[in-house]
Backbone of each chain as nested JSON, in Angstrom:
{
  "chains": [
    {"id": "A", "residues": [
      {"number": 1, "name": "MET", "atoms": {"N": [36.208, -45.793, -0.805], "CA": [35.028, -44.766, -0.015], "C": [34.283, -44.312, -1.656]}},
      {"number": 2, "name": "GLU", "atoms": {"N": [32.828, -44.262, -1.122], "CA": [31.892, -43.978, -2.312], "C": [32.249, -42.439, -2.624]}},
      {"number": 3, "name": "ASN", "atoms": {"N": [31.802, -42.195, -4.192], "CA": [31.978, -40.697, -4.393], "C": [31.072, -39.807, -3.809]}},
      {"number": 4, "name": "VAL", "atoms": {"N": [31.242, -38.781, -3.127], "CA": [30.323, -38.308, -2.177], "C": [30.244, -36.834, -2.922]}},
      {"number": 5, "name": "THR", "atoms": {"N": [28.739, -36.517, -3.572], "CA": [29.014, -34.938, -3.831], "C": [28.269, -34.074, -2.769]}},
      {"number": 6, "name": "ALA", "atoms": {"N": [28.578, -32.868, -2.751], "CA": [27.945, -32.142, -1.912], "C": [27.187, -30.89, -2.624]}},
      {"number": 7, "name": "GLN", "atoms": {"N": [25.901, -31.156, -2.23], "CA": [24.837, -30.321, -3.05], "C": [24.575, -28.904, -2.239]}},
      {"number": 8, "name": "PRO", "atoms": {"N": [24.629, -27.525, -2.687], "CA": [24.547, -26.703, -1.77], "C": [23.083, -26.475, -1.342]}},
      {"number": 9, "name": "SER", "atoms": {"N": [22.863, -26.378, -0.295], "CA": [21.509, -26.366, 0.623], "C": [20.788, -25.213, -0.206]}},
      {"number": 10, "name": "GLU", "atoms": {"N": [19.451, -25.487, -0.667], "CA": [18.649, -24.502, -1.362], "C": [18.223, -23.624, -0.054]}},
      {"number": 11, "name": "PRO", "atoms": {"N": [18.077, -22.271, -0.366], "CA": [17.557, -21.473, 0.648], "C": [16.095, -21.526, 1.17]}},
      {"number": 12, "name": "ALA", "atoms": {"N": [15.791, -21.293, 2.145], "CA": [14.261, -21.608, 2.569], "C": [13.561, -20.383, 1.443]}},
      {"number": 13, "name": "PRO", "atoms": {"N": [12.543, -20.72, 1.078], "CA": [11.638, -20.183, 0.205], "C": [11.547, -18.757, 0.385]}},
      {"number": 14, "name": "HIS", "atoms": {"N": [11.256, -18.489, 1.803], "CA": [11.092, -17.076, 2.529], "C": [12.225, -16.482, 2.608]}},
      {"number": 15, "name": "ARG", "atoms": {"N": [13.681, -16.937, 2.196], "CA": [14.918, -16.141, 2.481], "C": [15.169, -15.716, 1.236]}},
      {"number": 16, "name": "ILE", "atoms": {"N": [15.367, -14.182, 1.122], "CA": [15.912, -13.556, -0.122], "C": [17.18, -13.008, 0.043]}},
      {"number": 17, "name": "VAL", "atoms": {"N": [17.984, -13.264, -1.172], "CA": [19.25, -12.979, -1.312], "C": [19.154, -11.767, -2.405]}},
      {"number": 18, "name": "LEU", "atoms": {"N": [19.438, -10.457, -2.131], "CA": [19.403, -9.365, -3.197], "C": [20.528, -8.279, -2.621]}},
      {"number": 19, "name": "PRO", "atoms": {"N": [21.611, -8.313, -3.292], "CA": [22.673, -7.093, -3.073], "C": [21.748, -5.805, -3.318]}},
      {"number": 20, "name": "ARG", "atoms": {"N": [22.042, -4.951, -2.73], "CA": [21.552, -3.46, -2.419], "C": [22.284, -2.591, -3.733]}},
      {"number": 21, "name": "THR", "atoms": {"N": [22.403, -3.088, -4.919], "CA": [23.192, -2.619, -5.806], "C": [22.137, -1.768, -6.954]}},
      {"number": 22, "name": "ILE", "atoms": {"N": [22.487, -0.804, -7.85], "CA": [21.481, -0.471, -8.689], "C": [21.32, -1.651, -9.559]}},
      {"number": 23, "name": "ARG", "atoms": {"N": [22.52, -2.476, -9.861], "CA": [22.414, -3.187, -10.93], "C": [21.451, -4.511, -10.564]}},
      {"number": 24, "name": "ALA", "atoms": {"N": [21.724, -4.989, -9.245], "CA": [20.85, -6.106, -9.003], "C": [19.43, -5.758, -8.714]}},
      {"number": 25, "name": "VAL", "atoms": {"N": [19.412, -4.598, -8.226], "CA": [17.809, -4.137, -8.567], "C": [16.986, -4.088, -9.844]}},
      {"number": 26, "name": "GLU", "atoms": {"N": [18.252, -3.356, -10.651], "CA": [17.352, -3.366, -11.98], "C": [17.058, -4.831, -12.621]}},
      {"number": 27, "name": "ARG", "atoms": {"N": [17.796, -5.864, -12.479], "CA": [17.821, -7.173, -12.752], "C": [16.456, -7.583, -12.359]}},
      {"number": 28, "name": "ALA", "atoms": {"N": [15.885, -7.455, -11.049], "CA": [14.744, -7.865, -10.147], "C": [13.745, -7.401, -10.551]}},
      {"number": 29, "name": "LEU", "atoms": {"N": [13.351, -6.112, -11.165], "CA": [12.484, -5.36, -11.328], "C": [11.592, -5.648, -12.91]}},
      {"number": 30, "name": "THR", "atoms": {"N": [10.55, -5.325, -12.726], "CA": [9.652, -5.644, -14.336], "C": [10.317, -4.192, -15.183]}},
      {"number": 31, "name": "PRO", "atoms": {"N": [10.097, -4.332, -16.06], "CA": [10.293, -3.329, -17.273], "C": [9.62, -1.856, -16.908]}},
      {"number": 32, "name": "GLU", "atoms": {"N": [8.195, -2.066, -16.433], "CA": [7.935, -1.079, -16.131], "C": [8.102, -0.336, -14.605]}},
      {"number": 33, "name": "GLN", "atoms": {"N": [8.699, -1.222, -13.774], "CA": [9.403, -0.66, -12.578], "C": [10.495, -0.114, -12.784]}},
      {"number": 34, "name": "ASN", "atoms": {"N": [11.319, -0.711, -13.846], "CA": [12.607, -0.143, -14.048], "C": [12.462, 1.052, -14.751]}},
      {"number": 35, "name": "ALA", "atoms": {"N": [11.378, 1.495, -15.428], "CA": [11.367, 2.787, -16.101], "C": [11.158, 3.905, -14.933]}},
      {"number": 36, "name": "LYS", "atoms": {"N": [10.447, 3.45, -14.003], "CA": [10.225, 4.558, -12.921], "C": [11.5, 4.529, -12.231]}},
      {"number": 37, "name": "PHE", "atoms": {"N": [12.134, 3.597, -11.743], "CA": [13.451, 3.485, -10.792], "C": [14.46, 4.512, -11.806]}},
      {"number": 38, "name": "ALA", "atoms": {"N": [14.725, 4.273, -13.011], "CA": [15.374, 4.895, -13.598], "C": [15.275, 6.622, -13.61]}},
      {"number": 39, "name": "ALA", "atoms": {"N": [13.999, 6.705, -13.836], "CA": [13.531, 8.04, -13.763], "C": [13.998, 8.613, -12.448]}},
      {"number": 40, "name": "GLU", "atoms": {"N": [13.805, 8.288, -11.425], "CA": [13.748, 8.47, -10.273], "C": [15.615, 8.876, -9.797]}},
      {"number": 41, "name": "LEU", "atoms": {"N": [16.327, 7.893, -10.29], "CA": [17.527, 7.824, -10.373], "C": [18.214, 8.996, -10.787]}},
      {"number": 42, "name": "LYS", "atoms": {"N": [17.579, 9.495, -12.263], "CA": [17.975, 10.848, -12.695], "C": [17.808, 11.744, -11.918]}},
      {"number": 43, "name": "ASP", "atoms": {"N": [16.699, 12.063, -11.673], "CA": [16.098, 13.206, -11.127], "C": [16.409, 13.389, -9.197]}},
      {"number": 44, "name": "VAL", "atoms": {"N": [16.798, 12.51, -8.599], "CA": [17.157, 12.439, -7.149], "C": [18.395, 13.184, -7.031]}},
      {"number": 45, "name": "ASN", "atoms": {"N": [18.336, 14.134, -5.94], "CA": [19.635, 14.872, -5.64], "C": [20.391, 13.541, -4.779]}},
      {"number": 46, "name": "ALA", "atoms": {"N": [21.804, 14.041, -4.802], "CA": [22.839, 13.331, -4.529], "C": [22.452, 12.501, -3.073]}},
      {"number": 47, "name": "GLY", "atoms": {"N": [21.715, 13.262, -2.198], "CA": [21.73, 12.877, -0.918], "C": [20.406, 11.951, -0.447]}},
      {"number": 48, "name": "GLY", "atoms": {"N": [19.437, 11.87, -1.524], "CA": [18.463, 10.945, -1.427], "C": [18.678, 9.707, -2.292]}},
      {"number": 49, "name": "LEU", "atoms": {"N": [19.886, 9.3, -2.944], "CA": [19.745, 8.32, -3.908], "C": [19.933, 6.801, -2.925]}},
      {"number": 50, "name": "ALA", "atoms": {"N": [20.34, 7.252, -1.679], "CA": [20.169, 5.891, -1.07], "C": [18.969, 5.467, -0.827]}},
      {"number": 51, "name": "GLN", "atoms": {"N": [18.04, 6.437, -0.333], "CA": [16.52, 6.303, -0.329], "C": [15.904, 5.491, -1.62]}},
      {"number": 52, "name": "VAL", "atoms": {"N": [16.462, 6.097, -2.695], "CA": [15.677, 5.669, -3.759], "C": [15.903, 4.294, -4.144]}},
      {"number": 53, "name": "VAL", "atoms": {"N": [17.114, 3.945, -4.078], "CA": [17.784, 2.473, -4.234], "C": [17.105, 1.653, -2.791]}},
      {"number": 54, "name": "GLU", "atoms": {"N": [17.003, 1.941, -1.952], "CA": [16.453, 1.241, -0.575], "C": [14.834, 0.969, -0.916]}},
      {"number": 55, "name": "ARG", "atoms": {"N": [14.15, 2.04, -1.661], "CA": [12.895, 1.604, -1.781], "C": [12.536, 0.708, -2.96]}},
      {"number": 56, "name": "TRP", "atoms": {"N": [13.404, 0.761, -4.084], "CA": [13.283, -0.003, -5.256], "C": [13.658, -1.283, -4.743]}},
      {"number": 57, "name": "TRP", "atoms": {"N": [14.87, -1.274, -3.868], "CA": [15.272, -2.835, -3.415], "C": [14.323, -3.451, -2.893]}},
      {"number": 58, "name": "ARG", "atoms": {"N": [13.523, -2.923, -1.983], "CA": [12.362, -3.68, -1.561], "C": [11.382, -4.093, -2.334]}},
      {"number": 59, "name": "SER", "atoms": {"N": [11.035, -3.313, -3.324], "CA": [10.142, -3.667, -4.42], "C": [10.74, -4.935, -5.134]}},
      {"number": 60, "name": "ALA", "atoms": {"N": [11.947, -4.883, -5.331], "CA": [12.493, -5.913, -6.19], "C": [12.584, -7.265, -5.247]}},
      {"number": 61, "name": "LEU", "atoms": {"N": [12.794, -7.01, -3.946], "CA": [12.489, -8.108, -3.169], "C": [11.13, -8.868, -2.826]}},
      {"number": 62, "name": "LEU", "atoms": {"N": [10.287, -8.021, -3.155], "CA": [8.725, -8.742, -3.143], "C": [8.928, -9.394, -4.714]}},
      {"number": 63, "name": "ASN", "atoms": {"N": [9.47, -9.054, -5.822], "CA": [9.581, -9.611, -6.943], "C": [9.903, -10.954, -6.878]}},
      {"number": 64, "name": "LYS", "atoms": {"N": [11.264, -10.872, -5.986], "CA": [11.774, -12.412, -6.071], "C": [11.228, -13.095, -5.165]}},
      {"number": 65, "name": "ALA", "atoms": {"N": [10.588, -12.758, -4.066], "CA": [9.898, -13.636, -3.081], "C": [8.846, -14.532, -3.721]}},
      {"number": 66, "name": "PRO", "atoms": {"N": [9.235, -15.625, -3.745], "CA": [8.141, -16.866, -4.434], "C": [6.227, -16.248, -3.974]}},
      {"number": 67, "name": "GLY", "atoms": {"N": [5.715, -16.203, -4.734], "CA": [4.261, -15.891, -4.675], "C": [4.049, -14.643, -4.087]}},
      {"number": 68, "name": "ALA", "atoms": {"N": [4.851, -13.781, -3.573], "CA": [4.441, -12.764, -2.771], "C": [3.581, -11.897, -3.868]}},
      {"number": 69, "name": "ARG", "atoms": {"N": [3.848, -11.451, -5.116], "CA": [3.031, -10.812, -5.916], "C": [1.729, -11.568, -5.945]}},
      {"number": 70, "name": "ASP", "atoms": {"N": [1.673, -12.66, -6.22], "CA": [0.507, -13.235, -6.264], "C": [-0.542, -13.179, -5.162]}},
      {"number": 71, "name": "ARG", "atoms": {"N": [0.189, -13.107, -3.725], "CA": [-0.651, -13.057, -2.562], "C": [-1.208, -11.514, -2.599]}},
      {"number": 72, "name": "ILE", "atoms": {"N": [-0.383, -10.542, -2.997], "CA": [-0.73, -9.407, -3.04], "C": [-2.043, -9.009, -3.758]}},
      {"number": 73, "name": "ALA", "atoms": {"N": [-1.809, -9.59, -4.802], "CA": [-2.999, -9.466, -6.064], "C": [-4.214, -10.343, -5.34]}},
      {"number": 74, "name": "ALA", "atoms": {"N": [-4.078, -11.22, -4.721], "CA": [-4.989, -12.012, -4.172], "C": [-5.99, -11.219, -3.07]}},
      {"number": 75, "name": "VAL", "atoms": {"N": [-5.167, -10.396, -2.055], "CA": [-5.547, -9.583, -1.298], "C": [-6.498, -8.873, -1.679]}},
      {"number": 76, "name": "LYS", "atoms": {"N": [-5.872, -8.117, -2.831], "CA": [-6.533, -6.846, -3.386], "C": [-8.071, -7.464, -4.059]}},
      {"number": 77, "name": "ALA", "atoms": {"N": [-8.161, -8.648, -4.551], "CA": [-9.214, -9.533, -5.125], "C": [-10.25, -9.918, -4.112]}},
      {"number": 78, "name": "GLY", "atoms": {"N": [-10.003, -10.072, -3.049], "CA": [-10.56, -10.604, -1.965], "C": [-10.268, -12.144, -1.929]}},
      {"number": 79, "name": "THR", "atoms": {"N": [-9.616, -12.712, -2.702], "CA": [-9.476, -14.33, -2.787], "C": [-8.222, -14.912, -1.885]}},
      {"number": 80, "name": "ALA", "atoms": {"N": [-7.653, -14.047, -1.153], "CA": [-6.651, -14.533, -0.363], "C": [-6.997, -15.298, 0.738]}},
      {"number": 81, "name": "ARG", "atoms": {"N": [-6.168, -16.479, 1.091], "CA": [-6.645, -17.421, 2.218], "C": [-5.937, -16.774, 3.441]}},
      {"number": 82, "name": "THR", "atoms": {"N": [-7.024, -16.283, 4.316], "CA": [-6.168, -15.456, 5.453], "C": [-6.823, -16.073, 6.646]}},
      {"number": 83, "name": "LEU", "atoms": {"N": [-5.989, -15.408, 7.924], "CA": [-6.444, -15.533, 9.372], "C": [-6.357, -14.424, 10.139]}},
      {"number": 84, "name": "PRO", "atoms": {"N": [-7.315, -14.139, 11.032], "CA": [-7.189, -13.194, 12.071], "C": [-5.795, -13.196, 12.51]}},
      {"number": 85, "name": "MET", "atoms": {"N": [-5.075, -12.1, 12.749], "CA": [-3.574, -12.146, 13.153], "C": [-3.982, -12.67, 14.597]}},
      {"number": 86, "name": "GLU", "atoms": {"N": [-4.966, -12.345, 15.38], "CA": [-5.061, -12.583, 16.782], "C": [-4.992, -14.299, 17.017]}},
      {"number": 87, "name": "SER", "atoms": {"N": [-5.25, -14.964, 15.949], "CA": [-5.101, -16.554, 16.003], "C": [-3.978, -16.865, 15.944]}},
      {"number": 88, "name": "VAL", "atoms": {"N": [-3.037, -16.14, 15.392], "CA": [-1.595, -16.347, 15.298], "C": [-0.862, -15.865, 16.182]}},
      {"number": 89, "name": "VAL", "atoms": {"N": [-1.016, -14.471, 16.67], "CA": [-0.258, -13.798, 17.725], "C": [-1.3, -13.305, 18.9]}},
      {"number": 90, "name": "PRO", "atoms": {"N": [-1.31, -14.529, 19.822], "CA": [-2.111, -14.494, 20.886], "C": [-1.924, -13.004, 21.437]}},
      {"number": 91, "name": "GLU", "atoms": {"N": [-0.801, -12.406, 21.653], "CA": [-0.694, -11.193, 22.532], "C": [-1.292, -10.195, 22.133]}},
      {"number": 92, "name": "LEU", "atoms": {"N": [-1.892, -10.255, 20.645], "CA": [-2.919, -9.133, 20.225], "C": [-4.27, -9.176, 20.44]}},
      {"number": 93, "name": "ARG", "atoms": {"N": [-4.59, -10.162, 21.346], "CA": [-5.883, -10.338, 21.654], "C": [-6.432, -9.308, 22.523]}},
      {"number": 94, "name": "GLY", "atoms": {"N": [-7.645, -8.52, 22.191], "CA": [-8.144, -7.539, 22.994], "C": [-7.525, -6.412, 23.312]}},
      {"number": 95, "name": "ARG", "atoms": {"N": [-6.767, -6.426, 22.432], "CA": [-5.883, -5.013, 21.995], "C": [-6.127, -3.835, 20.827]}}
    ]},
    {"id": "B", "residues": [
      {"number": 1, "name": "MET", "atoms": {"N": [-9.321, 5.773, 14.285], "CA": [-9.934, 4.573, 13.633], "C": [-8.685, 3.438, 13.693]}},
      {"number": 2, "name": "SER", "atoms": {"N": [-9.187, 2.174, 14.126], "CA": [-8.34, 1.044, 14.333], "C": [-8.528, 0.224, 13.217]}},
      {"number": 3, "name": "TYR", "atoms": {"N": [-7.354, -0.348, 12.679], "CA": [-7.386, -1.27, 11.486], "C": [-7.504, -2.302, 11.875]}},
      {"number": 4, "name": "GLY", "atoms": {"N": [-8.135, -3.338, 11.275], "CA": [-8.398, -4.687, 11.558], "C": [-6.872, -5.385, 11.04]}},
      {"number": 5, "name": "LEU", "atoms": {"N": [-6.483, -6.351, 11.762], "CA": [-5.206, -6.927, 11.268], "C": [-5.365, -8.755, 10.94]}},
      {"number": 6, "name": "VAL", "atoms": {"N": [-4.826, -8.882, 9.554], "CA": [-5.031, -10.381, 9.204], "C": [-3.873, -10.87, 8.493]}},
      {"number": 7, "name": "ILE", "atoms": {"N": [-3.707, -11.924, 8.482], "CA": [-2.473, -12.213, 7.929], "C": [-2.648, -13.585, 7.101]}},
      {"number": 8, "name": "THR", "atoms": {"N": [-1.896, -13.597, 6.054], "CA": [-2.14, -14.785, 4.858], "C": [-1.735, -16.191, 5.438]}},
      {"number": 9, "name": "GLU", "atoms": {"N": [-2.327, -17.392, 5.025], "CA": [-1.656, -18.535, 5.721], "C": [-0.385, -18.987, 5.586]}},
      {"number": 10, "name": "GLU", "atoms": {"N": [0.311, -18.514, 4.242], "CA": [1.565, -18.277, 3.947], "C": [2.541, -17.731, 4.899]}},
      {"number": 11, "name": "ALA", "atoms": {"N": [2.074, -16.353, 5.228], "CA": [2.873, -15.553, 6.029], "C": [2.606, -16.312, 7.492]}},
      {"number": 12, "name": "SER", "atoms": {"N": [1.526, -16.604, 7.939], "CA": [1.622, -17.2, 9.437], "C": [2.544, -18.538, 9.541]}},
      {"number": 13, "name": "ALA", "atoms": {"N": [2.532, -19.228, 8.349], "CA": [3.387, -20.328, 8.769], "C": [4.998, -19.994, 8.912]}},
      {"number": 14, "name": "VAL", "atoms": {"N": [5.336, -18.78, 8.203], "CA": [6.587, -18.308, 8.694], "C": [6.547, -17.549, 9.945]}},
      {"number": 15, "name": "LEU", "atoms": {"N": [5.919, -17.0, 10.183], "CA": [5.594, -16.261, 11.623], "C": [5.853, -17.09, 12.904]}},
      {"number": 16, "name": "VAL", "atoms": {"N": [5.394, -18.094, 12.575], "CA": [5.336, -19.327, 14.124], "C": [6.574, -19.562, 14.208]}},
      {"number": 17, "name": "GLN", "atoms": {"N": [7.547, -19.491, 13.341], "CA": [9.015, -20.052, 13.246], "C": [9.926, -19.179, 13.715]}},
      {"number": 18, "name": "MET", "atoms": {"N": [9.221, -17.633, 13.902], "CA": [10.203, -16.331, 14.462], "C": [10.497, -16.817, 15.81]}},
      {"number": 19, "name": "ASP", "atoms": {"N": [11.828, -16.367, 15.762], "CA": [12.612, -16.064, 17.08], "C": [11.901, -15.277, 18.281]}},
      {"number": 20, "name": "ASP", "atoms": {"N": [12.162, -15.186, 19.54], "CA": [11.292, -14.743, 20.229], "C": [11.778, -12.921, 20.437]}},
      {"number": 21, "name": "VAL", "atoms": {"N": [12.945, -12.593, 19.977], "CA": [13.105, -11.317, 19.979], "C": [12.536, -10.472, 19.051]}},
      {"number": 22, "name": "THR", "atoms": {"N": [12.633, -11.571, 17.608], "CA": [12.1, -10.754, 16.486], "C": [10.465, -10.782, 16.689]}},
      {"number": 23, "name": "HIS", "atoms": {"N": [9.698, -11.724, 17.447], "CA": [8.539, -11.97, 17.455], "C": [7.949, -10.884, 18.207]}},
      {"number": 24, "name": "GLU", "atoms": {"N": [8.769, -10.364, 19.298], "CA": [8.509, -9.053, 19.945], "C": [8.3, -8.059, 19.422]}},
      {"number": 25, "name": "LEU", "atoms": {"N": [9.396, -7.791, 18.326], "CA": [9.414, -6.827, 17.397], "C": [8.153, -6.673, 16.813]}},
      {"number": 26, "name": "TYR", "atoms": {"N": [7.769, -8.137, 16.113], "CA": [6.759, -8.045, 15.351], "C": [5.358, -7.727, 15.779]}},
      {"number": 27, "name": "VAL", "atoms": {"N": [5.545, -7.857, 17.095], "CA": [4.251, -7.654, 17.794], "C": [3.882, -6.13, 17.895]}},
      {"number": 28, "name": "LEU", "atoms": {"N": [5.09, -5.564, 18.412], "CA": [5.125, -3.836, 18.501], "C": [4.72, -3.257, 17.246]}},
      {"number": 29, "name": "GLU", "atoms": {"N": [5.23, -3.826, 16.244], "CA": [4.809, -3.216, 15.072], "C": [3.49, -3.434, 14.566]}},
      {"number": 30, "name": "MET", "atoms": {"N": [3.007, -4.4, 14.977], "CA": [1.269, -4.609, 14.705], "C": [0.556, -3.858, 15.42]}},
      {"number": 31, "name": "LEU", "atoms": {"N": [0.799, -3.574, 16.628], "CA": [0.31, -2.497, 17.646], "C": [0.211, -1.124, 16.818]}},
      {"number": 32, "name": "GLU", "atoms": {"N": [1.488, -0.872, 16.351], "CA": [1.534, 0.538, 15.48], "C": [0.76, 0.58, 14.396]}},
      {"number": 33, "name": "LEU", "atoms": {"N": [0.616, -0.717, 13.58], "CA": [0.287, -0.847, 12.213], "C": [-1.493, -0.523, 12.549]}},
      {"number": 34, "name": "GLN", "atoms": {"N": [-2.064, -1.158, 13.51], "CA": [-3.122, -1.138, 13.875], "C": [-3.801, 0.593, 13.782]}},
      {"number": 35, "name": "LYS", "atoms": {"N": [-2.83, 1.292, 14.309], "CA": [-3.088, 2.822, 14.638], "C": [-3.123, 3.446, 13.274]}},
      {"number": 36, "name": "ASP", "atoms": {"N": [-2.135, 3.561, 12.603], "CA": [-1.645, 4.312, 11.539], "C": [-0.896, 3.45, 10.615]}},
      {"number": 37, "name": "PRO", "atoms": {"N": [-1.632, 2.592, 9.736], "CA": [-0.695, 1.599, 8.813], "C": [0.186, 2.367, 7.657]}},
      {"number": 38, "name": "HIS", "atoms": {"N": [-0.354, 3.738, 7.525], "CA": [0.564, 4.423, 6.38], "C": [1.651, 5.137, 6.672]}},
      {"number": 39, "name": "SER", "atoms": {"N": [2.005, 5.059, 7.964], "CA": [2.966, 6.151, 8.515], "C": [4.363, 5.142, 8.646]}},
      {"number": 40, "name": "LYS", "atoms": {"N": [4.284, 3.869, 8.624], "CA": [5.278, 3.072, 9.116], "C": [6.509, 2.627, 8.02]}},
      {"number": 41, "name": "GLY", "atoms": {"N": [5.681, 2.037, 7.153], "CA": [6.235, 1.088, 5.975], "C": [6.874, 1.72, 4.788]}},
      {"number": 42, "name": "VAL", "atoms": {"N": [7.512, 1.232, 3.963], "CA": [7.937, 1.84, 2.791], "C": [6.911, 1.713, 1.683]}},
      {"number": 43, "name": "LEU", "atoms": {"N": [6.392, 2.486, 0.936], "CA": [5.407, 2.439, -0.148], "C": [5.861, 1.497, -1.377]}},
      {"number": 44, "name": "ASP", "atoms": {"N": [5.145, 0.332, -1.631], "CA": [5.534, -0.416, -2.624], "C": [4.831, 0.011, -4.045]}},
      {"number": 45, "name": "SER", "atoms": {"N": [3.46, 0.038, -3.888], "CA": [2.503, 0.327, -4.688], "C": [1.033, 0.868, -3.915]}},
      {"number": 46, "name": "SER", "atoms": {"N": [0.307, 1.769, -4.821], "CA": [-1.062, 2.139, -4.335], "C": [-1.842, 2.079, -5.635]}},
      {"number": 47, "name": "GLU", "atoms": {"N": [-3.068, 1.313, -5.419], "CA": [-4.203, 1.455, -6.489], "C": [-5.397, 1.427, -5.567]}},
      {"number": 48, "name": "GLY", "atoms": {"N": [-6.166, 2.656, -5.712], "CA": [-7.468, 2.659, -5.134], "C": [-7.44, 3.008, -3.874]}},
      {"number": 49, "name": "ALA", "atoms": {"N": [-8.189, 1.837, -3.012], "CA": [-8.112, 1.813, -1.631], "C": [-6.741, 0.96, -1.285]}},
      {"number": 50, "name": "PHE", "atoms": {"N": [-6.302, 0.694, -2.011], "CA": [-4.965, -0.215, -1.525], "C": [-3.943, 0.2, -1.415]}},
      {"number": 51, "name": "ALA", "atoms": {"N": [-3.071, -0.014, -0.518], "CA": [-1.731, 0.336, -0.645], "C": [-0.859, -0.825, 0.03]}},
      {"number": 52, "name": "THR", "atoms": {"N": [0.576, -1.058, -0.547], "CA": [1.3, -2.21, -0.606], "C": [2.605, -1.61, -0.017]}},
      {"number": 53, "name": "TYR", "atoms": {"N": [2.956, -1.942, 1.262], "CA": [4.151, -1.669, 2.068], "C": [5.181, -2.59, 2.305]}},
      {"number": 54, "name": "THR", "atoms": {"N": [6.303, -2.341, 2.489], "CA": [7.268, -3.209, 3.271], "C": [7.928, -2.697, 4.445]}},
      {"number": 55, "name": "LEU", "atoms": {"N": [8.008, -3.365, 5.198], "CA": [8.343, -2.616, 6.631], "C": [9.822, -3.841, 7.293]}},
      {"number": 56, "name": "ALA", "atoms": {"N": [10.753, -3.11, 7.539], "CA": [11.847, -3.759, 8.285], "C": [11.552, -4.539, 9.476]}},
      {"number": 57, "name": "LEU", "atoms": {"N": [11.72, -5.671, 9.724], "CA": [11.766, -6.383, 10.844], "C": [12.94, -6.807, 11.577]}},
      {"number": 58, "name": "GLY", "atoms": {"N": [13.569, -5.899, 12.348], "CA": [15.008, -6.249, 12.747], "C": [15.845, -5.967, 11.577]}},
      {"number": 59, "name": "PRO", "atoms": {"N": [17.317, -6.5, 11.809], "CA": [18.303, -6.365, 10.745], "C": [18.078, -7.149, 9.683]}},
      {"number": 60, "name": "LEU", "atoms": {"N": [17.515, -8.479, 9.665], "CA": [17.254, -9.343, 8.505], "C": [16.035, -9.551, 8.162]}},
      {"number": 61, "name": "GLY", "atoms": {"N": [14.841, -9.136, 8.72], "CA": [13.574, -9.355, 8.446], "C": [12.811, -8.388, 7.5]}},
      {"number": 62, "name": "MET", "atoms": {"N": [11.646, -8.73, 7.069], "CA": [10.863, -7.825, 6.606], "C": [9.629, -8.354, 6.315]}},
      {"number": 63, "name": "ILE", "atoms": {"N": [8.566, -7.9, 6.334], "CA": [7.122, -7.875, 6.305], "C": [6.615, -6.977, 5.052]}},
      {"number": 64, "name": "ALA", "atoms": {"N": [5.553, -7.788, 4.27], "CA": [4.74, -6.903, 3.11], "C": [3.578, -6.73, 3.648]}},
      {"number": 65, "name": "TYR", "atoms": {"N": [3.043, -5.777, 3.606], "CA": [1.299, -5.806, 4.061], "C": [0.59, -4.921, 2.912]}},
      {"number": 66, "name": "VAL", "atoms": {"N": [-0.378, -5.418, 2.822], "CA": [-1.577, -4.564, 2.37], "C": [-2.51, -3.701, 2.913]}},
      {"number": 67, "name": "VAL", "atoms": {"N": [-2.746, -2.546, 2.701], "CA": [-3.641, -1.804, 3.749], "C": [-4.885, -1.64, 2.525]}},
      {"number": 68, "name": "ASN", "atoms": {"N": [-5.925, -1.786, 3.402], "CA": [-7.263, -1.592, 2.43], "C": [-8.096, -0.361, 3.414]}},
      {"number": 69, "name": "ASP", "atoms": {"N": [-7.992, 0.589, 2.921], "CA": [-8.54, 1.848, 3.518], "C": [-10.164, 1.733, 3.614]}},
      {"number": 70, "name": "ALA", "atoms": {"N": [-10.735, 1.28, 2.478], "CA": [-12.143, 0.733, 2.53], "C": [-12.417, 0.061, 3.618]}},
      {"number": 71, "name": "MET", "atoms": {"N": [-11.97, -0.884, 3.795], "CA": [-12.219, -2.102, 4.916], "C": [-11.912, -1.801, 6.405]}},
      {"number": 72, "name": "ALA", "atoms": {"N": [-10.787, -0.825, 6.193], "CA": [-9.927, -0.679, 7.203], "C": [-9.06, -2.044, 7.885]}},
      {"number": 73, "name": "THR", "atoms": {"N": [-8.438, -2.379, 6.947], "CA": [-7.823, -3.72, 7.431], "C": [-6.439, -3.502, 6.953]}},
      {"number": 74, "name": "VAL", "atoms": {"N": [-5.496, -4.298, 7.602], "CA": [-4.099, -4.498, 7.283], "C": [-3.787, -5.989, 6.966]}},
      {"number": 75, "name": "THR", "atoms": {"N": [-3.562, -6.425, 5.681], "CA": [-3.187, -7.759, 5.577], "C": [-1.64, -8.092, 5.485]}},
      {"number": 76, "name": "VAL", "atoms": {"N": [-0.908, -8.765, 6.31], "CA": [0.506, -9.037, 6.292], "C": [0.311, -10.491, 5.463]}},
      {"number": 77, "name": "THR", "atoms": {"N": [0.99, -10.033, 4.158], "CA": [0.878, -11.145, 3.161], "C": [2.073, -11.881, 3.205]}},
      {"number": 78, "name": "ASP", "atoms": {"N": [3.215, -11.34, 3.338], "CA": [4.5, -11.871, 3.515], "C": [5.527, -11.742, 4.671]}},
      {"number": 79, "name": "VAL", "atoms": {"N": [6.099, -12.616, 5.143], "CA": [7.252, -12.39, 6.334], "C": [8.492, -12.838, 5.509]}},
      {"number": 80, "name": "LEU", "atoms": {"N": [9.469, -12.027, 5.335], "CA": [10.806, -12.534, 4.382], "C": [12.0, -12.271, 5.557]}},
      {"number": 81, "name": "TRP", "atoms": {"N": [12.731, -13.224, 5.083], "CA": [14.347, -13.289, 5.707], "C": [15.45, -12.706, 4.726]}},
      {"number": 82, "name": "LEU", "atoms": {"N": [16.11, -12.102, 5.023], "CA": [17.037, -11.34, 3.852], "C": [18.729, -11.9, 4.153]}},
      {"number": 83, "name": "GLY", "atoms": {"N": [19.272, -11.979, 2.968], "CA": [20.574, -12.029, 3.458], "C": [20.968, -13.808, 3.279]}}
    ]}
  ]
}
């Protein structure tokens, strides 16, 4: 039998894995974002902690998603390649 | 005021592969975003007339979108799957 090696399959580029932990979020944020994240963590009441972590976890997800930040910048610059939503979601036509 | 809905080519490529249940959720969210795009998502950043949000789509999906208040448009930039 030939040697067979199994390579782990690469996740689809739009599938993102990021634990909802402070450490994982910190690692995925930019230094500027981390400074704001740290400040909010220090000032938030205990009951609001999950909300702060959730908000920055989502920002961290965008940092990890390939090309996501570039697409956001392109939209703001008016250079993004876009389509009318109705052309992709016919259910929205005429609504 | 109703906002115009736009989607990036990259996001549309993911959108067309969406399962029926999540697609239905997506349509409902788009109808809400047309009316008031600032009320649904979680704010990521804002700069002048632009505000970037993320919005959960079911338990494993998330979309990112940019609101342009000057042009009254909502641009979905990404459709992400989590986990």
